[in-house]
Structures are given as structure tokens and as C-alpha cells.
ROMAR-153125 format. One record per residue: residue number from 1; x, z, y of N, C-alpha, C in turn. Coordinates in pm, whole numbers, padded with zeros to 5 digits. Last residue first. Layout:
+-----+--------+--------+--------+--------+--------+--------+--------+--------+--------+
| num |   n_px |   n_pz |   n_py |  ca_px |  ca_pz |  ca_py |   c_px |   c_pz |   c_py |
+-----+--------+--------+--------+--------+--------+--------+--------+--------+--------+
| NUM |      X |      Z |      Y |      X |      Z |      Y |      X |      Z |      Y |
...
+-----+--------+--------+--------+--------+--------+--------+--------+--------+--------+
***
This chain:
+-----+--------+--------+--------+--------+--------+--------+--------+--------+--------+
| num |   n_px |   n_pz |   n_py |  ca_px |  ca_pz |  ca_py |   c_px |   c_pz |   c_py |
+-----+--------+--------+--------+--------+--------+--------+--------+--------+--------+
| 220 | -09031 | -07468 | -01351 | -08931 | -07554 | -01414 | -08995 | -07686 | -01446 |
| 219 | -09092 | -07142 | -01264 | -09102 | -07279 | -01213 | -08994 | -07364 | -01274 |
| 218 | -09084 | -06871 | -01321 | -09141 | -06962 | -01421 | -09158 | -07102 | -01372 |
| 217 | -08956 | -06702 | -01154 | -09096 | -06731 | -01123 | -09159 | -06828 | -01222 |
| 216 | -08701 | -06690 | -01266 | -08774 | -06567 | -01238 | -08922 | -06592 | -01220 |
| 215 | -08623 | -06956 | -01270 | -08640 | -06885 | -01397 | -08724 | -06759 | -01377 |
| 214 | -08605 | -07009 | -00998 | -08705 | -07080 | -01077 | -08729 | -07009 | -01209 |
| 213 | -08390 | -06836 | -00930 | -08521 | -06826 | -00864 | -08630 | -06888 | -00949 |
| 212 | -08183 | -06936 | -01079 | -08230 | -06801 | -01106 | -08368 | -06780 | -01049 |
| 211 | -08159 | -07185 | -00956 | -08190 | -07178 | -01098 | -08245 | -07041 | -01134 |
| 210 | -08084 | -07104 | -00699 | -08213 | -07170 | -00718 | -08254 | -07166 | -00864 |
| 209 | -07833 | -06994 | -00750 | -07939 | -06910 | -00691 | -08076 | -06972 | -00717 |
| 208 | -07699 | -07217 | -00841 | -07723 | -07106 | -00934 | -07832 | -07013 | -00882 |
| 207 | -07693 | -07368 | -00606 | -07767 | -07418 | -00721 | -07796 | -07305 | -00821 |
| 206 | -07526 | -07209 | -00450 | -07663 | -07236 | -00409 | -07747 | -07283 | -00525 |
| 205 | -07287 | -07222 | -00595 | -07354 | -07095 | -00579 | -07499 | -07112 | -00539 |
| 204 | -07216 | -07491 | -00574 | -07260 | -07440 | -00703 | -07332 | -07309 | -00693 |
| 203 | -07346 | -07591 | -00246 | -07248 | -07580 | -00353 | -07306 | -07524 | -00480 |
| 202 | -07484 | -07631 | -00012 | -07497 | -07499 | -00075 | -07403 | -07482 | -00191 |
| 201 | -07654 | -07947 | -00011 | -07552 | -07854 |  00034 | -07566 | -07726 | -00046 |
| 200 | -07722 | -08289 | -00053 | -07736 | -08153 | -00103 | -07620 | -08068 | -00053 |
| 199 | -07821 | -08494 |  00222 | -07724 | -08462 |  00120 | -07741 | -08317 |  00077 |
| 198 | -08163 | -08588 |  00251 | -08043 | -08527 |  00305 | -07949 | -08496 |  00191 |
| 197 | -08388 | -08868 |  00310 | -08341 | -08747 |  00243 | -08219 | -08692 |  00312 |
| 196 | -08449 | -09089 |  00459 | -08558 | -09004 |  00415 | -08511 | -08872 |  00359 |
| 195 | -08325 | -09253 |  00745 | -08298 | -09179 |  00622 | -08410 | -09087 |  00585 |
| 194 | -08434 | -09237 |  01069 | -08325 | -09285 |  00986 | -08306 | -09196 |  00865 |
| 193 | -08623 | -09116 |  01225 | -08666 | -09226 |  01140 | -08558 | -09270 |  01042 |
| 192 | -08482 | -08927 |  01370 | -08587 | -08883 |  01280 | -08623 | -08992 |  01180 |
| 191 | -08314 | -09084 |  01523 | -08254 | -08992 |  01427 | -08358 | -08945 |  01326 |
| 190 | -08491 | -09225 |  01686 | -08416 | -09298 |  01585 | -08359 | -09204 |  01482 |
| 189 | -08788 | -09017 |  01717 | -08673 | -09091 |  01768 | -08598 | -09154 |  01654 |
| 188 | -09134 | -08968 |  01736 | -09016 | -08984 |  01652 | -08909 | -09068 |  01718 |
| 187 | -09288 | -08909 |  02053 | -09257 | -08867 |  01918 | -09127 | -08912 |  01860 |
| 186 | -09558 | -09036 |  02211 | -09412 | -09042 |  02213 | -09358 | -09019 |  02075 |
| 185 | -09854 | -09230 |  02116 | -09784 | -09123 |  02186 | -09634 | -09144 |  02182 |
| 184 | -09943 | -09330 |  01783 | -09963 | -09334 |  01928 | -09891 | -09217 |  01990 |
| 183 | -09839 | -09529 |  01497 | -09860 | -09404 |  01572 | -09884 | -09429 |  01719 |
| 182 | -10026 | -09756 |  01296 | -09914 | -09735 |  01387 | -09941 | -09612 |  01473 |
| 181 | -10172 | -09612 |  01003 | -10182 | -09690 |  01125 | -10061 | -09662 |  01212 |
| 180 | -10092 | -09618 |  00660 | -10074 | -09554 |  00789 | -10097 | -09654 |  00901 |
| 179 | -10246 | -09563 |  00351 | -10204 | -09661 |  00450 | -10200 | -09593 |  00586 |
| 178 | -10195 | -09448 |  00019 | -10225 | -09421 |  00159 | -10171 | -09533 |  00247 |
| 177 | -10341 | -09415 | -00311 | -10244 | -09468 | -00215 | -10292 | -09449 | -00071 |
| 176 | -10528 | -09344 | -00493 | -10447 | -09237 | -00437 | -10351 | -09284 | -00331 |
| 175 | -10712 | -09518 | -00598 | -10572 | -09537 | -00634 | -10482 | -09423 | -00589 |
| 174 | -10956 | -09420 | -00509 | -10949 | -09482 | -00642 | -10806 | -09499 | -00689 |
| 173 | -10924 | -09330 | -00250 | -10946 | -09230 | -00355 | -10937 | -09291 | -00495 |
| 172 | -10698 | -09423 | -00018 | -10791 | -09482 | -00115 | -10805 | -09385 | -00232 |
| 171 | -10663 | -09294 |  00302 | -10627 | -09280 |  00161 | -10738 | -09335 |  00073 |
| 170 | -10524 | -09352 |  00613 | -10639 | -09382 |  00527 | -10593 | -09374 |  00381 |
| 169 | -10429 | -09198 |  00921 | -10399 | -09234 |  00783 | -10529 | -09260 |  00708 |
| 168 | -10278 | -09189 |  01235 | -10403 | -09207 |  01162 | -10368 | -09258 |  01023 |
| 167 | -10082 | -08967 |  01433 | -10091 | -09067 |  01327 | -10233 | -09071 |  01274 |
| 166 | -09922 | -08896 |  01743 | -10040 | -08886 |  01657 | -10039 | -08999 |  01556 |
| 165 | -09674 | -08695 |  01905 | -09715 | -08823 |  01847 | -09834 | -08799 |  01755 |
| 164 | -09524 | -08553 |  02204 | -09594 | -08546 |  02076 | -09644 | -08684 |  02034 |
| 163 | -09195 | -08596 |  02344 | -09341 | -08602 |  02352 | -09402 | -08600 |  02212 |
| 162 | -08926 | -08391 |  02216 | -08983 | -08491 |  02306 | -09135 | -08485 |  02306 |
| 161 | -08838 | -08199 |  02045 | -08746 | -08308 |  02075 | -08806 | -08414 |  02167 |
| 160 | -09028 | -08015 |  01976 | -08916 | -07968 |  02057 | -08825 | -08080 |  02104 |
| 159 | -09355 | -08048 |  01972 | -09238 | -08129 |  01939 | -09125 | -08088 |  02030 |
| 158 | -09687 | -07986 |  01881 | -09560 | -07929 |  01929 | -09447 | -08019 |  01882 |
| 157 | -09890 | -08125 |  01779 | -09923 | -08042 |  01895 | -09800 | -07970 |  01949 |
| 156 | -09975 | -08420 |  01631 | -09860 | -08335 |  01661 | -09889 | -08257 |  01789 |
| 155 | -10227 | -08486 |  01408 | -10196 | -08473 |  01550 | -10081 | -08374 |  01569 |
| 154 | -10370 | -08693 |  01202 | -10255 | -08604 |  01200 | -10199 | -08596 |  01342 |
| 153 | -10665 | -08761 |  01054 | -10604 | -08756 |  01186 | -10495 | -08651 |  01181 |
| 152 | -10774 | -08968 |  00787 | -10711 | -08846 |  00835 | -10658 | -08867 |  00976 |
| 151 | -11029 | -09082 |  00570 | -10951 | -09102 |  00692 | -10897 | -08967 |  00741 |
| 150 | -11075 | -09199 |  00249 | -11071 | -09079 |  00332 | -10979 | -09105 |  00450 |
| 149 | -11278 | -09419 |  00072 | -11168 | -09407 |  00168 | -11183 | -09277 |  00246 |
| 148 | -11503 | -09445 | -00075 | -11378 | -09439 | -00149 | -11256 | -09422 | -00058 |
| 147 | -11713 | -09474 |  00099 | -11708 | -09351 |  00021 | -11576 | -09335 | -00054 |
| 146 | -11676 | -09585 |  00421 | -11648 | -09621 |  00283 | -11629 | -09493 |  00203 |
| 145 | -11697 | -09476 |  00666 | -11814 | -09551 |  00620 | -11799 | -09591 |  00474 |
| 144 | -11592 | -09143 |  00737 | -11559 | -09278 |  00692 | -11684 | -09346 |  00640 |
| 143 | -11475 | -08880 |  00954 | -11583 | -08952 |  00885 | -11539 | -09094 |  00849 |
| 142 | -11153 | -08729 |  00881 | -11247 | -08793 |  00972 | -11358 | -08860 |  00893 |
| 141 | -10969 | -08425 |  00832 | -11033 | -08545 |  00778 | -11136 | -08596 |  00877 |
| 140 | -10676 | -08312 |  01004 | -10818 | -08303 |  00972 | -10865 | -08435 |  00914 |
| 139 | -10407 | -08117 |  01118 | -10452 | -08224 |  01028 | -10600 | -08204 |  00996 |
| 138 | -10160 | -08056 |  01351 | -10299 | -08025 |  01313 | -10353 | -08144 |  01235 |
| 137 | -09820 | -07944 |  01351 | -09921 | -08049 |  01332 | -10057 | -07988 |  01304 |
| 136 | -09510 | -07892 |  01514 | -09633 | -07833 |  01459 | -09739 | -07942 |  01459 |
| 135 | -09150 | -07887 |  01489 | -09278 | -07953 |  01517 | -09392 | -07873 |  01456 |
| 134 | -08961 | -07683 |  01462 | -08933 | -07797 |  01550 | -09060 | -07872 |  01586 |
| 133 | -09018 | -07329 |  01473 | -09045 | -07461 |  01414 | -09015 | -07572 |  01514 |
| 132 | -08995 | -07072 |  01560 | -08875 | -07156 |  01569 | -08897 | -07296 |  01515 |
| 131 | -09297 | -06985 |  01745 | -09206 | -06979 |  01631 | -09088 | -07072 |  01656 |
| 130 | -09586 | -06873 |  01879 | -09446 | -06896 |  01917 | -09354 | -06877 |  01797 |
| 129 | -09841 | -06951 |  01652 | -09803 | -06929 |  01791 | -09658 | -06964 |  01817 |
| 128 | -09931 | -07004 |  01400 | -09837 | -06894 |  01414 | -09792 | -06870 |  01557 |
| 127 | -10232 | -07077 |  01251 | -10151 | -07102 |  01370 | -10063 | -06980 |  01398 |
| 126 | -10206 | -07038 |  00891 | -10272 | -07020 |  01020 | -10176 | -07048 |  01135 |
| 125 | -10020 | -07294 |  00703 | -10090 | -07167 |  00719 | -10157 | -07158 |  00854 |
| 124 | -09740 | -07424 |  00571 | -09883 | -07452 |  00581 | -09956 | -07319 |  00590 |
| 123 | -09419 | -07529 |  00664 | -09508 | -07414 |  00648 | -09651 | -07458 |  00668 |
| 122 | -09149 | -07690 |  00534 | -09282 | -07715 |  00591 | -09371 | -07596 |  00559 |
| 121 | -08808 | -07782 |  00567 | -08908 | -07683 |  00534 | -09039 | -07713 |  00604 |
| 120 | -08538 | -07971 |  00442 | -08658 | -07966 |  00525 | -08752 | -07858 |  00474 |
| 119 | -08199 | -07862 |  00429 | -08326 | -07886 |  00361 | -08441 | -07883 |  00460 |
| 118 | -07942 | -07774 |  00470 | -07975 | -07912 |  00502 | -08106 | -07956 |  00444 |
| 117 | -07885 | -07508 |  00432 | -07897 | -07592 |  00313 | -07920 | -07739 |  00342 |
| 116 | -07873 | -07415 |  00696 | -07763 | -07388 |  00604 | -07766 | -07480 |  00483 |
| 115 | -08121 | -07494 |  00802 | -07998 | -07550 |  00856 | -07882 | -07532 |  00759 |
| 114 | -08289 | -07332 |  00647 | -08303 | -07478 |  00641 | -08177 | -07545 |  00693 |
| 113 | -08206 | -07079 |  00732 | -08188 | -07118 |  00591 | -08197 | -07269 |  00576 |
| 112 | -08287 | -07088 |  00998 | -08146 | -07072 |  00967 | -08116 | -07113 |  00823 |
| 111 | -08568 | -07108 |  00956 | -08495 | -07215 |  01024 | -08345 | -07207 |  00994 |
| 110 | -08623 | -06862 |  00835 | -08645 | -06985 |  00760 | -08569 | -07102 |  00823 |
| 109 | -08557 | -06693 |  01050 | -08485 | -06681 |  00922 | -08501 | -06808 |  00839 |
| 108 | -08747 | -06778 |  01235 | -08605 | -06797 |  01263 | -08522 | -06787 |  01136 |
| 107 | -08984 | -06694 |  01115 | -08961 | -06838 |  01133 | -08814 | -06867 |  01164 |
| 106 | -08949 | -06415 |  01127 | -08960 | -06483 |  00998 | -08930 | -06633 |  01011 |
| 105 | -08948 | -06377 |  01406 | -08831 | -06343 |  01326 | -08834 | -06414 |  01192 |
| 104 | -09208 | -06460 |  01480 | -09091 | -06530 |  01532 | -08967 | -06502 |  01448 |
| 103 | -09426 | -06474 |  01190 | -09386 | -06421 |  01319 | -09254 | -06487 |  01359 |
| 102 | -09670 | -06692 |  01043 | -09532 | -06647 |  01056 | -09513 | -06576 |  01189 |
| 101 | -09996 | -06594 |  00913 | -09906 | -06668 |  01003 | -09765 | -06613 |  00997 |
| 100 | -10113 | -06595 |  00574 | -10073 | -06522 |  00693 | -09984 | -06609 |  00781 |
|  99 | -10149 | -06741 |  00352 | -10271 | -06706 |  00424 | -10240 | -06629 |  00552 |
|  98 | -09925 | -07015 |  00296 | -09952 | -06873 |  00310 | -10082 | -06851 |  00386 |
|  97 | -09699 | -07233 |  00144 | -09839 | -07211 |  00182 | -09864 | -07060 |  00188 |
|  96 | -09415 | -07409 |  00197 | -09463 | -07272 |  00183 | -09606 | -07264 |  00234 |
|  95 | -09206 | -07646 |  00059 | -09337 | -07624 |  00121 | -09378 | -07480 |  00093 |
|  94 | -08895 | -07791 |  00093 | -08964 | -07669 |  00053 | -09095 | -07660 |  00131 |
|  93 | -08698 | -08062 | -00029 | -08799 | -08010 |  00063 | -08859 | -07883 |  00005 |
|  92 | -08500 | -08122 | -00209 | -08512 | -08206 | -00090 | -08604 | -08148 |  00015 |
|  91 | -08283 | -07865 | -00338 | -08409 | -07940 | -00338 | -08417 | -08020 | -00209 |
|  90 | -08048 | -07732 | -00302 | -08066 | -07800 | -00429 | -08198 | -07875 | -00440 |
|  89 | -07997 | -07569 | -00088 | -07962 | -07709 | -00075 | -07983 | -07790 | -00200 |
|  88 | -08041 | -07293 | -00061 | -07969 | -07342 | -00178 | -07921 | -07486 | -00162 |
|  87 | -08203 | -07245 |  00158 | -08060 | -07222 |  00172 | -07981 | -07283 |  00057 |
|  86 | -08459 | -07301 |  00056 | -08405 | -07377 |  00169 | -08253 | -07364 |  00175 |
|  85 | -08484 | -07107 | -00147 | -08490 | -07249 | -00179 | -08430 | -07335 | -00069 |
|  84 | -08468 | -06869 |  00001 | -08368 | -06898 | -00101 | -08366 | -07048 | -00136 |
|  83 | -08697 | -06898 |  00162 | -08566 | -06884 |  00224 | -08455 | -06918 |  00124 |
|  82 | -08902 | -06906 | -00030 | -08878 | -07022 |  00056 | -08739 | -07016 |  00117 |
|  81 | -08880 | -06647 | -00137 | -08861 | -06763 | -00223 | -08829 | -06887 | -00141 |
|  80 | -08941 | -06493 |  00090 | -08811 | -06479 |  00024 | -08781 | -06601 | -00062 |
|  79 | -09204 | -06580 |  00142 | -09099 | -06597 |  00242 | -08961 | -06590 |  00179 |
|  78 | -09335 | -06498 | -00093 | -09330 | -06639 | -00057 | -09219 | -06667 |  00043 |
|  77 | -09312 | -06223 | -00075 | -09249 | -06293 | -00188 | -09232 | -06440 | -00156 |
|  76 | -09474 | -06188 |  00148 | -09331 | -06158 |  00158 | -09253 | -06222 |  00044 |
|  75 | -09730 | -06255 |  00044 | -09668 | -06340 |  00146 | -09518 | -06314 |  00162 |
|  74 | -09721 | -06205 | -00318 | -09747 | -06159 | -00181 | -09685 | -06258 | -00081 |
|  73 | -09677 | -06347 | -00558 | -09779 | -06243 | -00550 | -09817 | -06202 | -00409 |
|  72 | -09658 | -06705 | -00600 | -09602 | -06575 | -00565 | -09714 | -06474 | -00544 |
|  71 | -09589 | -06986 | -00791 | -09694 | -06897 | -00741 | -09635 | -06760 | -00718 |
|  70 | -09445 | -07295 | -00755 | -09415 | -07153 | -00774 | -09527 | -07072 | -00712 |
|  69 | -09388 | -07617 | -00876 | -09486 | -07524 | -00820 | -09448 | -07381 | -00855 |
|  68 | -09215 | -07890 | -00799 | -09195 | -07764 | -00870 | -09286 | -07662 | -00803 |
|  67 | -09255 | -08235 | -00820 | -09305 | -08111 | -00762 | -09275 | -07993 | -00853 |
|  66 | -09197 | -08466 | -00945 | -09100 | -08422 | -00844 | -09145 | -08295 | -00774 |
|  65 | -09408 | -08536 | -01102 | -09290 | -08483 | -01169 | -09184 | -08433 | -01074 |
|  64 | -09585 | -08654 | -00922 | -09612 | -08518 | -00969 | -09492 | -08453 | -01038 |
|  63 | -09465 | -08823 | -00647 | -09453 | -08819 | -00792 | -09480 | -08676 | -00840 |
|  62 | -09704 | -08858 | -00386 | -09578 | -08803 | -00432 | -09580 | -08803 | -00585 |
|  61 | -09920 | -09030 | -00354 | -09853 | -08975 | -00236 | -09713 | -08927 | -00273 |
|  60 | -09990 | -09103 | -00603 | -09999 | -09206 | -00500 | -09935 | -09162 | -00371 |
|  59 | -10122 | -08782 | -00679 | -10061 | -08908 | -00723 | -10088 | -09017 | -00621 |
|  58 | -10238 | -08546 | -00633 | -10158 | -08600 | -00523 | -10087 | -08728 | -00562 |
|  57 | -10348 | -08464 | -00863 | -10441 | -08500 | -00756 | -10371 | -08558 | -00634 |
|  56 | -10133 | -08380 | -01006 | -10183 | -08515 | -01034 | -10288 | -08559 | -00933 |
|  55 | -10101 | -08114 | -00913 | -10005 | -08218 | -00875 | -10057 | -08359 | -00897 |
|  54 | -10330 | -07908 | -00781 | -10318 | -07998 | -00895 | -10222 | -08111 | -00857 |
|  53 | -10321 | -07578 | -00687 | -10279 | -07711 | -00648 | -10261 | -07795 | -00774 |
|  52 | -10583 | -07335 | -00658 | -10478 | -07401 | -00736 | -10449 | -07541 | -00685 |
|  51 | -10620 | -07160 | -00349 | -10679 | -07247 | -00450 | -10569 | -07320 | -00526 |
|  50 | -10432 | -06853 | -00316 | -10456 | -06991 | -00275 | -10529 | -07067 | -00385 |
|  49 | -10360 | -06612 | -00409 | -10496 | -06623 | -00358 | -10531 | -06765 | -00315 |
|  48 | -10091 | -06630 | -00472 | -10186 | -06625 | -00582 | -10331 | -06638 | -00538 |
|  47 | -09929 | -06866 | -00250 | -09972 | -06733 | -00290 | -10078 | -06739 | -00398 |
|  46 | -09685 | -07118 | -00322 | -09819 | -07080 | -00278 | -09853 | -06941 | -00329 |
|  45 | -09444 | -07364 | -00278 | -09468 | -07221 | -00299 | -09605 | -07185 | -00243 |
|  44 | -09269 | -07622 | -00407 | -09397 | -07593 | -00340 | -09438 | -07452 | -00378 |
|  43 | -08995 | -07814 | -00375 | -09033 | -07680 | -00419 | -09155 | -07637 | -00339 |
|  42 | -08944 | -08139 | -00465 | -09009 | -08055 | -00364 | -09046 | -07922 | -00429 |
|  41 | -08642 | -08324 | -00536 | -08766 | -08257 | -00573 | -08817 | -08173 | -00458 |
|  40 | -08516 | -08628 | -00375 | -08508 | -08498 | -00440 | -08644 | -08439 | -00470 |
|  39 | -08605 | -08781 | -00060 | -08532 | -08778 | -00185 | -08535 | -08637 | -00244 |
|  38 | -08934 | -08840 |  00081 | -08801 | -08780 |  00080 | -08739 | -08789 | -00059 |
|  37 | -09193 | -08917 |  00079 | -09101 | -09001 |  00156 | -08958 | -08948 |  00156 |
|  36 | -09331 | -08717 | -00050 | -09317 | -08845 | -00118 | -09220 | -08940 | -00048 |
|  35 | -09339 | -08518 |  00145 | -09256 | -08500 |  00026 | -09229 | -08632 | -00045 |
|  34 | -09527 | -08630 |  00323 | -09390 | -08607 |  00368 | -09297 | -08594 |  00247 |
|  33 | -09753 | -08630 |  00154 | -09704 | -08755 |  00212 | -09558 | -08741 |  00257 |
|  32 | -09783 | -08359 |  00107 | -09750 | -08446 | -00005 | -09696 | -08580 |  00045 |
|  31 | -09856 | -08272 |  00363 | -09732 | -08224 |  00303 | -09688 | -08313 |  00188 |
|  30 | -10104 | -08408 |  00390 | -09994 | -08432 |  00484 | -09861 | -08392 |  00421 |
|  29 | -10246 | -08286 |  00184 | -10221 | -08430 |  00178 | -10107 | -08466 |  00272 |
|  28 | -10256 | -08024 |  00283 | -10184 | -08053 |  00158 | -10154 | -08202 |  00144 |
|  27 | -10415 | -08054 |  00508 | -10278 | -08008 |  00524 | -10195 | -08040 |  00400 |
|  26 | -10654 | -08129 |  00384 | -10590 | -08220 |  00479 | -10444 | -08183 |  00499 |
|  25 | -10716 | -07901 |  00231 | -10686 | -08029 |  00165 | -10614 | -08125 |  00258 |
|  24 | -10609 | -07575 |  00247 | -10663 | -07684 |  00328 | -10620 | -07820 |  00272 |
|  23 | -10556 | -07332 |  00125 | -10564 | -07451 |  00043 | -10621 | -07571 |  00115 |
|  22 | -10744 | -07150 |  00360 | -10651 | -07144 |  00248 | -10668 | -07267 |  00159 |
|  21 | -10799 | -07346 |  00660 | -10840 | -07249 |  00559 | -10736 | -07249 |  00449 |
|  20 | -10665 | -07504 |  00839 | -10793 | -07448 |  00880 | -10844 | -07341 |  00786 |
|  19 | -10323 | -07486 |  00906 | -10426 | -07502 |  00802 | -10554 | -07433 |  00847 |
|  18 | -10088 | -07650 |  01083 | -10194 | -07550 |  01100 | -10304 | -07579 |  00999 |
|  17 | -09769 | -07691 |  00971 | -09900 | -07754 |  00972 | -10003 | -07642 |  00983 |
|  16 | -09429 | -07706 |  01088 | -09552 | -07631 |  01055 | -09673 | -07722 |  01057 |
|  15 | -09081 | -07708 |  00997 | -09196 | -07770 |  01061 | -09320 | -07693 |  01015 |
|  14 | -08733 | -07652 |  01019 | -08864 | -07605 |  00979 | -08971 | -07675 |  01062 |
|  13 | -08457 | -07864 |  00917 | -08543 | -07802 |  01019 | -08670 | -07750 |  00953 |
|  12 | -08324 | -08032 |  00750 | -08250 | -07922 |  00807 | -08326 | -07848 |  00915 |
|  11 | -08485 | -08344 |  00851 | -08435 | -08249 |  00754 | -08351 | -08142 |  00822 |
|  10 | -08758 | -08429 |  01065 | -08615 | -08415 |  01041 | -08585 | -08313 |  00932 |
|   9 | -09021 | -08649 |  00984 | -08980 | -08513 |  01017 | -08833 | -08498 |  00981 |
|   8 | -09247 | -08898 |  01045 | -09106 | -08872 |  01028 | -09072 | -08731 |  01075 |
|   7 | -09551 | -08985 |  00859 | -09475 | -08944 |  00976 | -09328 | -08912 |  00941 |
|   6 | -09396 | -09286 |  00727 | -09431 | -09195 |  00835 | -09535 | -09094 |  00787 |
|   5 | -09428 | -09633 |  00625 | -09385 | -09496 |  00612 | -09429 | -09414 |  00732 |
|   4 | -09558 | -09876 |  00690 | -09540 | -09835 |  00552 | -09514 | -09686 |  00538 |
|   3 | -09829 | -09938 |  00916 | -09688 | -09915 |  00890 | -09675 | -09856 |  00750 |
|   2 | -10055 | -10169 |  01076 | -10026 | -10064 |  00980 | -09876 | -10055 |  00958 |
|   1 | -10264 | -10245 |  01352 | -10132 | -10256 |  01291 | -10108 | -10141 |  01194 |
+-----+--------+--------+--------+--------+--------+--------+--------+--------+--------+
***
């Protein structure tokens, strides 16, 4: 059985993907899938040491024009940028890629910012252990008999709202499109599945903060 959408992650919350290495392709595909299922633009923040992200390589998962890429010099710069983006409420999703794990205080600050802006946050990086994230995922590519098809296993290893859930995904490399198998396990509830986006919050002040942020980092 196949399903059209998913996985389902709640807005106004922080979520994590354990990346096996910097620029982990499986983690990036997962993040792009989530971004493509949400309203609004996605602010994607990555450190200068990360392999470059090519938005057009994610075509079929997310509209490249809906991605705002910001490169930061240090992990602390990335945290500050992500916090401002989440709190502004002017974007639908914030992705933060980092070569360093989050500590509990950092994850709590991001979670509070996500709640304030009603924005979904997704951290891609090393396993951070005990954090404020609502869910944590492990993503890996699986062997495939078809050279044009990449199979993915997206395993939820943490879920504060119930039992964990696993997804299997297949991506056609010729079109970029993805097909999802029906999930296994517990997992997404009705609140998670209802609605892909969230209303913008933060008011004019939040939008001005984000505009200043993008101008400072050259993201536009």
C-alpha cells in the first residue's frame, strides 16, 4: 500500500534527524520531503564546512524557489539564525544543519522560538542525546535492484507524543518524485496529520527581524 503524503511532523515544535555525516544525503532528502509538504518558504541554514546543497537536486520533493539558503560561519551563528527564523513566524519551516550536536539548553531555546513563531524546526546533525525535540529520526538509504530508484528507511527513534513510527520511501532519480509506503508502528495522531502549514505569527516586528537576517547573510 502506498500513501501520498507523510511523514507528519507538528508545527511549532523542534524535531531532529540524526545525520551519519556532514551533508548526509538521506537526512537532506527527509528534510526536503517535510518542507515540500508544508506551506510557506523553508529557511535552510548550513555551516560553511557542510557540502554545498543544490536546491535543484531536490526537485520533485520541494520547490527550489521555496528554499532560502543561508551559509553561516560557525555553529553558534547557525543557532542564532535558526532561533531568529523560528521566532519570526515569517517562514513555514527552518532547517538547521550542523556538524555539532545540540545541548539541552540550545534545544530548549530553539523549541521556545518554534512555539513563539508557530514554526516547525528541523535539526540535522549528530545524535544530540537528551534534548527538547518532540521527535528524532534516523534516515538511511537501502539497497535497490533498480538503478533509477533509491529506497529510504526513515525510522522514528523518539516520539514524545506516543509510539514511534517507521516509513519506507522510494525516490525515482529520473523524475525526483517520491512514493511512500504505508507506515508501520504507532506514531502520527490526528493533530499531526491535519494541515500541512501553520498561520504566520510574530507580527510586523518578526518579519522585519527576518528581513534583516536575510539581508545580513545574503539570503534572498
